[in-house]
gemmi code that builds the backbone of each chain (N, CA, C; Angstrom):
import gemmi

chains = {
    "A": [
        ("MET", (119.886, 6.743, 183.313), (119.024, 7.007, 182.828), (117.818, 6.491, 183.244)),
        ("ASP", (117.862, 4.662, 183.812), (116.629, 4.494, 184.402), (115.843, 5.397, 184.834)),
        ("SER", (116.384, 5.680, 185.730), (115.276, 6.158, 187.003), (114.800, 7.384, 185.954)),
        ("CYS", (114.356, 7.682, 184.736), (113.711, 8.657, 184.567), (112.619, 7.873, 183.709)),
        ("VAL", (113.002, 6.159, 183.525), (112.221, 5.588, 182.904), (111.106, 4.599, 183.446)),
        ("ASN", (111.966, 4.346, 184.750), (110.943, 3.555, 185.934), (110.598, 3.985, 187.345)),
        ("GLU", (111.356, 5.287, 187.496), (110.522, 5.927, 188.628), (109.408, 5.459, 189.041)),
        ("PRO", (108.574, 5.459, 190.381), (107.805, 5.266, 190.613), (106.844, 6.210, 189.958)),
        ("ALA", (105.499, 6.317, 189.502), (104.774, 7.449, 188.980), (104.007, 8.657, 189.796)),
        ("THR", (104.525, 7.856, 191.682), (103.558, 8.499, 192.136), (105.108, 9.593, 192.565)),
        ("ALA", (106.475, 9.208, 192.793), (106.742, 9.774, 193.768), (107.517, 11.411, 193.433)),
        ("ALA", (106.685, 11.822, 191.896), (107.414, 12.714, 191.530), (105.605, 14.381, 192.550)),
        ("THR", (104.709, 13.864, 192.591), (103.560, 14.092, 193.102), (103.591, 13.888, 194.117)),
        ("ALA", (103.893, 13.187, 195.059), (104.277, 12.494, 196.537), (104.633, 13.030, 197.133)),
        ("ALA", (106.016, 13.958, 197.562), (107.305, 14.294, 197.557), (106.677, 15.545, 197.598)),
        ("PRO", (106.537, 16.296, 198.966), (106.607, 17.942, 198.661), (108.128, 18.772, 198.179)),
        ("ASN", (107.829, 19.659, 197.637), (109.581, 20.249, 196.766), (110.525, 20.791, 197.430)),
        ("PRO", (111.130, 19.971, 197.468), (112.607, 20.763, 198.466), (112.587, 22.229, 198.152)),
        ("LEU", (112.152, 22.097, 197.323), (112.676, 24.006, 196.614), (112.482, 25.610, 197.909)),
        ("ARG", (111.123, 24.215, 198.488), (110.354, 25.615, 199.457), (110.907, 25.299, 200.992)),
        ("SER", (112.230, 24.279, 201.007), (112.110, 24.321, 202.463), (113.608, 25.854, 202.692)),
        ("LEU", (113.816, 26.151, 201.211), (114.895, 27.694, 201.195), (113.785, 28.824, 201.693)),
        ("PRO", (114.999, 29.593, 201.507), (114.720, 31.353, 202.411), (114.095, 31.822, 201.392)),
        ("ASP", (112.682, 32.174, 200.995), (112.318, 32.392, 199.771), (112.188, 31.730, 198.704)),
        ("GLY", (111.838, 30.676, 200.151), (111.348, 29.222, 199.013), (110.299, 28.926, 197.840)),
        ("ALA", (108.867, 29.826, 198.474), (107.609, 29.239, 198.915), (107.401, 30.143, 196.609)),
        ("GLU", (107.828, 30.982, 196.988), (107.633, 31.786, 195.374), (108.160, 30.879, 194.243)),
        ("PHE", (109.884, 30.979, 194.815), (110.490, 30.076, 193.905), (110.030, 28.293, 193.354)),
        ("ALA", (109.536, 28.376, 194.402), (108.942, 26.661, 193.964), (107.427, 26.890, 193.168)),
        ("ALA", (106.813, 27.402, 193.507), (106.344, 28.088, 192.766), (105.978, 28.034, 190.381)),
        ("LEU", (106.953, 29.091, 191.201), (108.098, 28.887, 189.137), (107.901, 28.102, 189.023)),
        ("TYR", (108.364, 26.954, 189.703), (109.708, 25.943, 189.447), (108.303, 24.820, 189.011)),
        ("GLU", (107.362, 25.253, 190.009), (106.052, 23.682, 189.337), (105.473, 24.401, 188.066)),
        ("GLU", (105.110, 25.755, 187.839), (104.908, 26.311, 186.770), (105.700, 25.787, 185.453)),
        ("HIS", (106.887, 25.761, 185.754), (107.483, 25.979, 184.273), (108.346, 24.716, 183.952)),
        ("SER", (108.682, 24.164, 184.997), (109.893, 23.093, 184.980), (109.664, 21.741, 183.924)),
        ("LYS", (108.191, 21.635, 183.652), (107.522, 20.547, 182.653), (108.441, 21.006, 181.025)),
        ("ALA", (107.405, 22.616, 181.126), (107.878, 22.836, 180.015), (109.235, 22.872, 179.464)),
        ("VAL", (110.174, 23.309, 180.560), (111.805, 23.509, 179.933), (112.260, 22.273, 180.355)),
        ("TYR", (112.343, 21.109, 181.209), (112.490, 19.815, 180.750), (112.142, 18.860, 179.891)),
        ("TYR", (110.897, 19.081, 179.106), (110.441, 18.776, 177.812), (110.743, 18.920, 176.764)),
        ("LEU", (111.176, 20.477, 176.367), (111.684, 21.043, 175.150), (113.039, 20.339, 175.684)),
        ("ALA", (114.288, 20.647, 176.929), (115.178, 19.811, 176.343), (115.110, 18.247, 176.076)),
        ("LEU", (114.736, 17.403, 176.893), (114.757, 15.968, 177.003), (114.105, 15.784, 175.225)),
        ("ARG", (113.470, 16.987, 174.514), (113.056, 16.510, 172.611), (114.337, 16.692, 172.044)),
        ("PHE", (114.143, 17.452, 172.252), (115.364, 18.624, 171.291), (116.542, 17.671, 171.637)),
        ("LEU", (117.536, 17.571, 173.240), (118.638, 16.992, 173.259), (118.597, 15.815, 172.969)),
        ("ALA", (117.036, 14.669, 173.392), (117.479, 13.016, 173.074), (117.587, 12.899, 173.848)),
        ("ASP", (118.300, 12.969, 175.359), (119.041, 12.390, 176.309), (118.546, 13.106, 177.575)),
        ("PRO", (117.849, 11.986, 178.580), (117.064, 12.728, 179.327), (117.961, 13.249, 180.895)),
        ("GLN", (119.464, 12.410, 180.351), (120.383, 12.931, 181.479), (120.581, 14.921, 181.639)),
        ("LYS", (120.935, 14.462, 179.980), (121.100, 15.870, 179.695), (120.032, 16.874, 179.734)),
        ("ALA", (118.859, 16.106, 179.531), (118.092, 17.569, 179.646), (117.868, 17.472, 181.143)),
        ("GLU", (117.836, 16.715, 182.278), (118.175, 17.380, 183.533), (118.855, 18.426, 183.878)),
        ("ASP", (120.022, 17.962, 183.765), (120.950, 19.060, 183.727), (120.747, 20.063, 183.202)),
        ("VAL", (120.097, 20.187, 182.117), (120.075, 21.575, 181.752), (118.781, 21.926, 182.385)),
        ("THR", (117.568, 21.769, 182.775), (116.501, 21.842, 183.954), (117.416, 22.558, 184.992)),
        ("HIS", (118.355, 21.958, 185.574), (118.640, 22.142, 186.730), (119.412, 23.450, 186.749)),
        ("ASP", (120.740, 23.821, 185.499), (121.278, 24.365, 184.902), (120.113, 26.479, 184.872)),
        ("VAL", (118.930, 25.581, 184.169), (118.161, 27.273, 183.845), (117.424, 27.505, 185.057)),
        ("PHE", (117.485, 26.458, 186.096), (116.582, 27.246, 186.966), (117.493, 27.771, 188.187)),
        ("LEU", (119.142, 27.512, 187.951), (119.971, 28.086, 188.289), (120.057, 29.203, 188.384)),
        ("LYS", (120.187, 29.273, 186.891), (120.504, 30.925, 186.478), (119.543, 31.594, 187.152)),
        ("VAL", (118.210, 31.593, 186.337), (116.409, 32.016, 186.946), (116.638, 32.515, 188.196)),
        ("TYR", (117.153, 31.206, 189.247), (117.237, 31.651, 190.728), (117.862, 33.247, 190.744)),
        ("ARG", (119.153, 33.139, 190.137), (120.012, 34.098, 190.316), (119.953, 35.285, 189.409)),
        ("LYS", (119.423, 35.005, 188.155), (119.671, 36.779, 187.825), (117.858, 37.047, 187.232)),
        ("LEU", (116.744, 36.552, 187.927), (115.503, 36.788, 188.201), (115.788, 38.219, 188.075)),
        ("GLY", (115.931, 38.931, 188.731), (116.048, 40.537, 189.260), (116.688, 41.283, 187.396)),
        ("GLU", (116.668, 40.437, 187.020), (117.658, 41.464, 185.992), (116.494, 41.015, 184.618)),
        ("PHE", (115.599, 40.055, 185.115), (114.475, 40.247, 184.219), (113.379, 41.104, 184.277)),
        ("ARG", (113.507, 41.835, 182.953), (112.938, 43.351, 182.979), (111.829, 42.987, 182.454)),
        ("GLY", (110.803, 42.380, 181.991), (109.037, 41.916, 181.731), (109.400, 42.565, 180.016)),
        ("GLU", (110.086, 42.172, 179.780), (109.922, 42.444, 178.335), (109.054, 41.416, 177.269)),
        ("SER", (109.685, 40.441, 177.476), (108.709, 38.917, 176.568), (108.397, 38.962, 178.187)),
        ("SER", (106.993, 37.148, 178.056), (106.659, 36.755, 179.064), (107.657, 35.610, 180.010)),
        ("LEU", (107.343, 35.245, 181.093), (108.617, 34.712, 181.587), (109.120, 33.441, 180.855)),
        ("ARG", (107.593, 32.882, 180.219), (107.848, 31.187, 179.872), (109.134, 31.409, 178.648)),
        ("THR", (109.004, 32.564, 177.809), (109.076, 33.435, 176.924), (110.946, 33.726, 177.703)),
        ("TRP", (110.882, 33.813, 177.752), (112.306, 34.143, 179.013), (113.396, 32.752, 179.393)),
        ("LEU", (112.812, 32.392, 179.965), (112.946, 30.913, 179.831), (113.032, 29.890, 178.965)),
        ("TYR", (112.756, 30.229, 178.077), (112.883, 28.926, 176.893), (114.325, 29.518, 176.304)),
        ("ARG", (114.234, 31.059, 175.959), (115.449, 31.400, 175.469), (116.499, 31.150, 176.000)),
        ("ILE", (116.916, 30.931, 177.567), (117.984, 30.375, 178.017), (118.448, 28.863, 178.224)),
        ("THR", (116.628, 27.983, 177.726), (116.628, 26.753, 177.665), (117.092, 26.125, 176.333)),
        ("ILE", (117.094, 27.069, 174.999), (117.364, 26.888, 173.970), (119.019, 27.434, 173.410)),
        ("ASN", (119.432, 28.349, 174.172), (120.167, 28.675, 174.004), (121.341, 27.426, 174.972)),
        ("HIS", (120.884, 26.404, 176.427), (121.715, 26.226, 177.018), (121.810, 24.758, 175.820)),
        ("CYS", (121.239, 24.398, 175.585), (120.972, 23.188, 174.446), (121.608, 22.931, 173.211)),
        ("GLN", (121.747, 24.409, 172.819), (122.835, 25.064, 171.126), (124.273, 24.824, 171.935)),
        ("ASN", (124.306, 25.279, 172.928), (125.578, 25.113, 173.151), (126.163, 23.932, 173.939)),
        ("LEU", (125.300, 22.868, 174.266), (125.351, 21.496, 174.476), (125.715, 20.649, 173.284)),
        ("LYS", (124.751, 21.126, 172.568), (124.848, 20.050, 170.948), (126.536, 20.945, 169.718)),
        ("GLN", (126.462, 22.017, 170.205), (127.447, 22.348, 169.469), (129.010, 22.218, 170.058)),
        ("SER", (128.651, 21.347, 171.411), (130.322, 20.969, 172.103), (129.982, 19.722, 171.932)),
        ("TRP", (129.253, 19.202, 171.856), (129.243, 17.175, 170.673), (129.734, 17.733, 169.696)),
        ("SER", (128.845, 18.298, 168.971), (129.643, 18.664, 167.415), (130.897, 18.647, 167.203)),
        ("ASN", (131.343, 19.518, 168.772), (133.365, 19.810, 168.147), (133.973, 19.026, 168.372)),
        ("ARG", (133.997, 18.121, 168.935), (134.040, 17.001, 170.338), (133.935, 15.041, 168.880)),
        ("ASN", (132.721, 15.253, 168.074), (132.262, 14.800, 167.049), (131.944, 13.352, 168.149)),
        ("ILE", (131.061, 14.174, 169.083), (130.454, 13.114, 170.428), (128.748, 12.476, 168.981)),
        ("VAL", (128.510, 11.427, 169.451), (127.507, 11.103, 168.861), (127.211, 9.954, 169.807)),
        ("THR", (125.309, 10.806, 170.568), (124.469, 10.061, 171.688), (124.392, 8.639, 171.048)),
        ("THR", (124.849, 7.995, 172.034), (124.605, 6.390, 171.749), (123.488, 6.034, 172.950)),
        ("ALA", (123.023, 6.412, 173.855), (121.393, 6.255, 175.032), (120.855, 5.153, 173.969)),
        ("ASP", (120.743, 3.567, 175.046), (119.653, 2.898, 174.045), (118.342, 3.457, 174.049)),
        ("ASP", (117.492, 2.653, 173.570), (116.314, 2.932, 173.578), (115.371, 3.456, 174.503)),
        ("THR", (115.883, 2.485, 174.852), (114.489, 2.854, 176.688), (114.500, 4.168, 176.850)),
        ("VAL", (115.911, 5.084, 176.924), (115.840, 6.190, 177.610), (115.198, 7.442, 176.396)),
        ("TRP", (114.014, 6.573, 176.048), (113.377, 7.473, 175.066), (111.874, 7.303, 175.691)),
        ("ASN", (111.888, 6.416, 176.354), (110.310, 6.140, 176.923), (109.970, 7.686, 178.011)),
        ("THR", (108.966, 7.823, 177.958), (108.209, 8.738, 178.906), (107.417, 7.858, 180.293)),
        ("THR", (108.175, 8.005, 181.254), (107.273, 8.223, 182.652), (105.574, 7.878, 182.273)),
        ("ALA", (105.282, 6.836, 182.955), (103.519, 7.239, 183.036), (102.943, 8.342, 183.918)),
        ("ALA", (101.831, 8.635, 183.885), (101.031, 9.545, 184.791), (100.878, 8.967, 185.415)),
        ("PRO", (101.150, 9.671, 187.025), (100.249, 8.277, 188.065), (98.754, 7.824, 187.329)),
        ("ALA", (97.716, 8.160, 187.100), (96.881, 7.778, 187.633), (96.708, 6.354, 185.604)),
        ("GLU", (97.860, 6.322, 185.171), (97.581, 5.186, 183.806), (97.557, 3.553, 184.178)),
        ("SER", (96.935, 2.629, 183.633), (96.687, 1.670, 184.367), (98.117, 1.081, 183.236)),
        ("PRO", (98.691, -0.160, 183.377), (99.962, -0.625, 182.505), (99.830, -0.493, 181.435)),
        ("LEU", (98.545, -0.865, 181.097), (98.311, -1.291, 179.406), (98.514, 0.486, 179.170)),
        ("ARG", (97.941, 1.400, 179.534), (97.765, 2.635, 179.304), (99.798, 2.797, 179.359)),
        ("ALA", (100.518, 2.807, 180.068), (101.916, 3.051, 180.594), (102.250, 2.629, 179.529)),
        ("LEU", (102.185, 1.156, 178.567), (103.350, 0.234, 177.574), (102.042, 1.888, 176.213)),
        ("GLU", (101.450, 1.679, 176.277), (100.901, 2.702, 175.060), (101.565, 3.939, 174.829)),
        ("THR", (101.769, 4.731, 176.327), (102.897, 5.808, 175.973), (103.999, 5.063, 176.221)),
        ("LYS", (104.436, 4.375, 176.540), (106.009, 4.563, 176.189), (106.657, 4.429, 174.665)),
        ("GLU", (105.458, 3.643, 173.937), (105.628, 3.233, 173.314), (105.705, 4.599, 172.200)),
        ("LEU", (104.565, 5.344, 172.533), (104.428, 6.532, 171.689), (105.327, 7.276, 171.900)),
        ("GLY", (106.268, 7.427, 172.752), (107.179, 8.100, 173.594), (108.390, 7.566, 172.716)),
        ("GLU", (108.654, 6.940, 172.806), (109.846, 6.585, 171.433), (109.589, 6.800, 169.969)),
        ("ARG", (108.198, 7.129, 169.643), (107.643, 7.013, 168.163), (108.229, 8.502, 168.497)),
        ("ILE", (107.655, 9.055, 168.902), (108.393, 10.715, 169.006), (109.355, 11.161, 168.611)),
        ("GLN", (110.355, 10.674, 169.662), (111.618, 11.062, 169.482), (112.113, 10.733, 168.118)),
        ("LYS", (112.088, 9.299, 168.536), (112.559, 9.019, 166.715), (112.181, 9.873, 165.551)),
        ("THR", (110.767, 10.206, 165.606), (110.276, 11.197, 164.675), (111.346, 12.706, 164.334)),
        ("LEU", (111.183, 12.802, 165.733), (112.191, 14.468, 166.324), (113.089, 14.210, 165.742)),
        ("GLU", (114.115, 13.128, 165.929), (115.252, 12.688, 165.699), (115.650, 13.526, 164.000)),
        ("ALA", (114.889, 12.637, 163.083), (115.070, 12.524, 162.193), (113.987, 13.643, 161.882)),
        ("LEU", (113.945, 15.013, 162.195), (113.625, 16.246, 161.363), (115.350, 17.039, 161.264)),
        ("THR", (115.262, 18.376, 161.039), (116.434, 19.220, 160.609), (115.508, 20.033, 162.474)),
        ("GLU", (116.938, 20.353, 163.007), (117.422, 20.722, 164.107), (115.914, 22.050, 164.487)),
        ("GLU", (115.547, 22.670, 162.876), (115.096, 24.161, 162.866), (113.176, 23.583, 163.264)),
        ("TYR", (113.575, 22.376, 162.541), (111.610, 22.124, 162.155), (111.938, 21.573, 164.352)),
        ("ARG", (112.659, 20.847, 164.324), (112.029, 20.032, 165.815), (111.916, 20.975, 166.759)),
        ("LEU", (112.586, 22.631, 166.861), (112.894, 23.135, 167.799), (111.109, 24.241, 168.100)),
        ("LEU", (110.979, 24.449, 166.162), (109.496, 24.754, 165.716), (108.631, 24.082, 166.106)),
        ("LEU", (108.269, 23.353, 166.452), (107.377, 21.795, 166.579), (106.516, 22.266, 167.963)),
        ("LEU", (108.293, 21.900, 168.442), (107.833, 21.664, 170.395), (107.978, 23.075, 170.834)),
        ("LEU", (107.803, 24.329, 170.032), (107.368, 25.446, 171.201), (106.145, 25.606, 170.021)),
        ("VAL", (105.928, 25.506, 169.368), (104.265, 25.768, 168.962), (103.770, 24.949, 169.705)),
        ("ALA", (103.979, 23.701, 170.282), (102.702, 22.976, 170.957), (103.077, 23.663, 171.987)),
        ("ASP", (103.407, 24.600, 172.462), (103.280, 24.778, 173.625), (101.929, 26.126, 173.870)),
        ("GLU", (101.082, 25.800, 174.025), (100.039, 26.925, 173.624), (100.419, 27.971, 174.947)),
        ("GLU", (100.825, 28.265, 175.365), (101.437, 29.416, 176.237), (102.237, 30.265, 175.187)),
        ("LEU", (102.405, 29.514, 174.044), (103.391, 30.792, 173.081), (102.782, 30.820, 172.106)),
        ("SER", (102.520, 32.452, 171.603), (102.284, 33.135, 170.456), (102.979, 32.805, 169.278)),
        ("TYR", (102.819, 32.620, 168.261), (103.320, 32.655, 166.874), (104.478, 34.035, 166.759)),
        ("ASP", (103.841, 35.034, 167.824), (105.183, 36.036, 167.539), (106.056, 35.928, 168.501)),
        ("GLU", (105.881, 35.082, 169.488), (106.758, 34.372, 170.365), (107.806, 33.749, 170.348)),
        ("VAL", (106.987, 32.779, 168.951), (108.509, 31.398, 169.125), (109.020, 32.355, 168.068)),
        ("ALA", (108.744, 33.303, 167.121), (109.226, 34.021, 165.575), (110.503, 34.502, 166.646)),
        ("ALA", (110.213, 35.355, 167.728), (111.002, 36.234, 168.564), (112.223, 34.676, 169.137)),
        ("LEU", (111.552, 33.684, 169.534), (112.666, 32.743, 170.344), (113.418, 32.261, 169.148)),
        ("THR", (112.990, 32.120, 167.319), (113.604, 31.676, 166.693), (114.289, 32.281, 165.669)),
        ("GLU", (114.262, 33.913, 166.250), (114.966, 34.893, 165.213), (114.607, 34.957, 163.847)),
        ("GLN", (113.134, 34.656, 163.309), (112.756, 35.077, 162.592), (110.960, 35.714, 162.192)),
        ("THR", (110.463, 35.929, 161.052), (109.070, 36.885, 161.579), (108.057, 35.610, 161.777)),
        ("ALA", (106.881, 36.000, 161.873), (106.200, 35.107, 161.835), (105.275, 34.612, 160.697)),
        ("ASP", (105.315, 35.265, 159.669), (104.894, 34.418, 158.640), (106.022, 33.700, 158.351)),
        ("ALA", (107.376, 33.545, 158.507), (108.078, 32.656, 158.342), (108.115, 31.078, 158.874)),
        ("VAL", (107.653, 31.463, 160.478), (107.519, 30.785, 161.342), (106.233, 29.695, 160.827)),
        ("ARG", (105.196, 30.842, 160.157), (103.864, 30.198, 159.131), (104.199, 29.196, 158.505)),
        ("GLY", (105.058, 29.366, 157.508), (105.598, 29.025, 156.334), (105.929, 27.303, 156.770)),
        ("LYS", (107.365, 28.273, 157.491), (108.243, 27.153, 157.356), (107.353, 25.544, 158.782)),
        ("LEU", (105.944, 25.848, 159.534), (105.791, 24.844, 160.405), (105.026, 24.301, 159.339)),
        ("HIS", (104.133, 24.594, 158.304), (103.441, 23.551, 157.693), (104.731, 22.539, 157.054)),
        ("ARG", (105.682, 22.456, 156.381), (106.513, 21.917, 155.985), (107.189, 21.138, 157.279)),
        ("ALA", (107.166, 21.559, 158.690), (107.882, 20.627, 159.876), (106.162, 19.745, 160.040)),
        ("ARG", (104.989, 20.244, 160.416), (104.313, 19.293, 160.299), (103.934, 18.013, 159.153)),
        ("LYS", (104.378, 18.441, 157.675), (103.868, 17.220, 156.999), (105.512, 16.951, 157.299)),
        ("ALA", (106.342, 17.117, 157.256), (107.129, 16.425, 157.816), (107.874, 15.571, 158.907)),
        ("PHE", (106.892, 15.491, 160.024), (106.654, 14.969, 161.038), (106.005, 13.904, 160.737)),
        ("ALA", (104.646, 14.302, 159.779), (103.789, 13.356, 159.604), (104.295, 11.923, 159.450)),
        ("VAL", (104.254, 12.436, 158.058), (105.733, 11.441, 156.574), (106.747, 10.555, 157.611)),
        ("HIS", (107.330, 10.819, 158.535), (108.201, 10.088, 159.533), (108.261, 9.451, 160.509)),
        ("PHE", (106.639, 10.268, 161.161), (106.374, 9.542, 162.231), (105.624, 7.799, 161.667)),
        ("ALA", (105.240, 7.996, 160.376), (104.345, 7.011, 159.723), (105.541, 5.918, 159.787)),
        ("LYS", (106.588, 5.964, 159.288), (107.402, 5.560, 159.081), (107.896, 4.484, 160.976)),
        ("THR", (107.370, 5.289, 161.597), (107.970, 4.927, 162.711), (106.975, 3.611, 163.108)),
        ("ALA", (106.225, 3.215, 162.492), (104.986, 2.727, 163.218), (104.870, 1.015, 162.683)),
    ],
    "B": [
        ("MET", (94.812, 28.398, 150.372), (93.981, 27.970, 151.763), (93.259, 26.389, 151.452)),
        ("LYS", (92.977, 26.067, 149.896), (92.763, 24.558, 149.887), (93.132, 24.253, 149.813)),
        ("GLN", (94.527, 24.202, 149.205), (95.400, 23.937, 149.033), (96.230, 23.196, 150.443)),
        ("GLU", (96.305, 23.880, 151.185), (97.164, 24.456, 152.839), (96.085, 22.809, 153.410)),
        ("SER", (94.577, 23.071, 153.401), (93.995, 21.912, 153.706), (93.379, 20.958, 153.298)),
        ("LYS", (94.151, 20.470, 152.376), (94.061, 19.642, 151.388), (95.442, 19.443, 151.726)),
        ("HIS", (96.969, 19.378, 152.293), (97.921, 19.229, 153.056), (97.185, 18.419, 154.367)),
        ("ARG", (97.082, 19.826, 155.108), (96.847, 19.061, 156.426), (95.957, 17.761, 156.220)),
        ("SER", (94.749, 17.571, 155.847), (94.354, 16.747, 155.946), (94.876, 15.295, 155.767)),
        ("GLN", (95.750, 15.362, 154.482), (96.876, 14.102, 153.948), (97.703, 14.016, 155.128)),
        ("GLU", (98.210, 15.221, 156.294), (98.812, 15.154, 157.432), (97.971, 14.110, 158.102)),
        ("GLN", (96.932, 15.001, 158.637), (96.232, 13.669, 159.864), (95.885, 12.152, 159.213)),
        ("HIS", (95.522, 12.081, 157.986), (95.531, 11.577, 157.946), (96.373, 9.954, 157.963)),
        ("GLN", (97.399, 10.501, 157.326), (99.210, 9.821, 157.686), (99.379, 9.828, 159.249)),
        ("LEU", (98.078, 10.967, 160.347), (99.453, 10.512, 161.947), (98.067, 9.922, 162.046)),
        ("SER", (96.996, 8.836, 161.896), (95.861, 8.392, 161.914), (95.864, 8.065, 161.614)),
        ("HIS", (96.376, 6.721, 160.120), (96.724, 5.752, 160.286), (97.865, 5.228, 161.049)),
        ("SER", (98.939, 5.650, 161.142), (100.455, 5.672, 161.615), (99.957, 5.302, 163.323)),
        ("GLN", (99.084, 5.521, 163.126), (99.185, 5.717, 165.498), (97.480, 4.832, 165.977)),
        ("ARG", (96.820, 3.768, 164.263), (96.007, 2.711, 165.043), (96.930, 1.987, 165.723)),
        ("SER", (98.236, 1.584, 165.446), (98.540, 0.181, 166.667), (98.451, 0.858, 168.099)),
        ("THR", (98.098, 2.118, 168.009), (98.553, 2.637, 169.718), (96.651, 3.368, 169.986)),
        ("ALA", (96.079, 2.701, 169.437), (94.407, 3.247, 169.761), (94.555, 4.704, 170.265)),
        ("ARG", (95.318, 5.466, 169.980), (94.523, 6.919, 169.874), (94.763, 8.066, 168.586)),
        ("GLU", (94.217, 8.634, 168.594), (93.576, 9.623, 167.605), (94.188, 11.113, 167.979)),
        ("PHE", (95.446, 11.454, 167.390), (95.796, 13.083, 166.996), (95.494, 13.976, 166.414)),
        ("ALA", (95.033, 15.093, 166.153), (94.557, 15.858, 164.803), (95.577, 16.659, 164.324)),
        ("SER", (96.940, 16.783, 165.252), (98.121, 17.033, 164.953), (99.417, 16.922, 165.396)),
        ("ALA", (100.176, 17.341, 164.737), (102.053, 17.074, 165.640), (101.876, 17.685, 166.808)),
        ("GLU", (101.263, 18.874, 166.940), (101.631, 19.812, 168.181), (100.702, 18.825, 168.960)),
        ("GLU", (99.494, 18.420, 168.942), (98.788, 17.598, 169.929), (99.029, 16.615, 170.091)),
        ("LEU", (100.007, 15.833, 169.117), (100.034, 14.812, 169.583), (101.562, 15.419, 170.797)),
        ("LEU", (101.818, 15.941, 170.253), (104.035, 16.631, 171.230), (103.024, 17.035, 172.308)),
        ("ARG", (101.641, 17.596, 172.496), (101.110, 18.188, 173.649), (100.793, 16.595, 174.537)),
        ("HIS", (100.458, 15.846, 174.065), (100.245, 15.017, 174.693), (101.352, 14.153, 175.079)),
        ("ASP", (102.830, 13.892, 174.174), (103.298, 13.343, 174.918), (103.965, 14.449, 176.238)),
        ("ALA", (104.134, 15.944, 175.953), (104.671, 16.442, 176.992), (103.990, 16.481, 178.238)),
        ("ALA", (102.398, 15.905, 178.125), (101.224, 16.018, 179.465), (101.913, 14.647, 180.129)),
        ("GLN", (102.287, 13.878, 179.554), (102.693, 12.257, 179.659), (104.087, 12.260, 180.514)),
        ("THR", (104.618, 12.909, 179.946), (106.326, 13.448, 180.917), (106.082, 14.009, 182.151)),
        ("GLN", (106.942, 13.327, 182.927), (107.194, 14.091, 184.433), (108.323, 14.432, 184.568)),
        ("VAL", (108.636, 15.656, 185.349), (110.052, 16.091, 185.645), (111.053, 14.987, 186.863)),
        ("PRO", (111.554, 14.905, 186.548), (112.399, 14.216, 187.558), (112.763, 14.824, 189.261)),
        ("PRO", (111.583, 13.931, 189.775), (112.111, 14.564, 191.395), (113.757, 15.159, 191.635)),
        ("VAL", (114.409, 14.546, 190.770), (115.417, 14.979, 191.118), (115.993, 16.063, 191.149)),
        ("ILE", (116.236, 16.636, 190.676), (115.848, 18.048, 189.367), (115.562, 19.042, 190.653)),
        ("ALA", (114.414, 18.769, 191.272), (114.612, 20.307, 192.285), (115.355, 19.632, 193.874)),
        ("GLU", (116.071, 18.583, 194.257), (116.526, 18.001, 195.030), (118.143, 18.507, 194.712)),
        ("ARG", (118.041, 18.459, 193.607), (119.350, 19.306, 192.448), (119.723, 21.039, 193.476)),
        ("LEU", (119.016, 21.316, 192.689), (118.940, 22.495, 192.722), (118.357, 22.972, 194.080)),
        ("THR", (117.947, 22.388, 194.401), (118.021, 23.266, 196.111), (119.594, 22.798, 196.650)),
        ("GLN", (119.895, 21.999, 196.518), (121.150, 22.164, 197.329), (122.136, 23.187, 196.159)),
        ("SER", (122.160, 23.081, 195.257), (123.173, 24.141, 194.238), (122.454, 25.688, 194.593)),
        ("ILE", (121.225, 26.043, 194.866), (120.936, 27.284, 195.830), (121.375, 27.795, 196.780)),
        ("ALA", (121.564, 26.400, 197.600), (121.971, 26.642, 199.928), (123.692, 26.548, 199.394)),
        ("LYS", (124.056, 26.703, 198.295), (125.634, 26.904, 198.294), (126.015, 28.169, 197.472)),
        ("LEU", (125.225, 28.728, 197.479), (124.991, 30.306, 196.686), (125.660, 31.094, 197.847)),
        ("PRO", (126.128, 32.120, 197.390), (126.488, 33.570, 198.272), (125.089, 33.688, 198.841)),
        ("GLN", (124.994, 34.478, 199.479), (123.753, 35.024, 200.343), (123.224, 36.018, 199.277)),
        ("GLN", (122.399, 36.243, 198.870), (121.804, 37.004, 198.172), (120.865, 38.341, 198.712)),
        ("PRO", (120.576, 39.818, 198.421), (119.581, 40.554, 198.855), (118.196, 39.997, 198.515)),
        ("ARG", (117.633, 39.977, 199.673), (116.364, 39.300, 199.760), (115.140, 39.924, 198.672)),
        ("SER", (115.688, 41.324, 198.794), (114.536, 42.063, 198.128), (114.033, 41.811, 196.181)),
        ("TRP", (115.422, 41.300, 195.370), (115.240, 41.773, 193.729), (114.341, 40.947, 193.583)),
        ("TRP", (114.124, 39.565, 193.984), (112.905, 39.047, 192.858), (111.837, 38.668, 193.610)),
        ("GLN", (111.374, 38.971, 195.289), (110.424, 39.250, 195.543), (109.362, 40.146, 195.649)),
        ("ARG", (110.484, 41.276, 194.996), (109.849, 42.659, 195.039), (108.979, 42.008, 193.139)),
        ("TRP", (109.576, 41.576, 191.860), (109.456, 41.184, 191.193), (107.906, 40.166, 191.206)),
        ("LEU", (108.161, 39.379, 191.964), (107.010, 37.902, 191.826), (105.911, 38.956, 192.920)),
        ("LYS", (106.325, 39.881, 193.316), (104.508, 40.617, 194.268), (103.473, 41.378, 193.623)),
        ("ARG", (104.737, 41.618, 192.374), (104.168, 43.069, 191.273), (102.650, 42.678, 191.498)),
    ],
}
model = gemmi.Model(1)
for chain_id, residues in chains.items():
    chain = gemmi.Chain(chain_id)
    for i, (resn, *xyz) in enumerate(residues, 1):
        res = gemmi.Residue()
        res.name, res.seqid = resn, gemmi.SeqId(i, " ")
        for name, pos in zip(("N", "CA", "C"), xyz):
            atom = gemmi.Atom()
            atom.name, atom.element = name, gemmi.Element(name[0])
            atom.pos, atom.b_iso = gemmi.Position(*pos), 0.0
            res.add_atom(atom)
        chain.add_residue(res)
    model.add_chain(chain)
structure = gemmi.Structure()
structure.add_model(model)
structure.setup_entities()
């Protein structure tokens, strides 16, 4: 888990994507580069466990590699990826719940690795903010947490968020209002 | 609508107040999450693991997703 926190900031951008070494790898690598952050971030903040978020991201893209031919294009690729990710995360949470496991990762795992261009001071600020955001999201219901994370993705419309969460767009708007309010209240408590 | 604006204003005030210590201002929870997402880096180990996992898969017909991607 420390690797998530202490990874050299330049590692992600300096190394060539190993997926490009695969046969037909260029296209899949491009797809991964475009969408992996969205999948990883959703899993990270939804599950509150960096190691599990890594596993989910790996599993989602492996499934995509195998099943892309079955994608009918009835939704956007991003929506399809999110649907797989949400199902995977919810299955994991269900299995934890069934086994009565409570995650016990220490506070450092909530940290977000600083972007390459940031100064150390900025990195410290980012780390603190990441911890507060994670604690705030964990204080929310699973439904509010998921709604906020999905709506925060500007590539998704309300209709797409509604489809992903199996409700109407009006219901999303109504719940979003309450989710924002709950987020603001809990975020203030983390200060 | 006025009531909703009022609520949003109160929420934004609460967010702004609690974020003073980080010297950052965010207009909404979504904006804050977008900022957080932008700071998050996908661990490079995932692409490495994925490459290894895909290499172990049985050979698949080349045309199916190439055709889809090139549409």
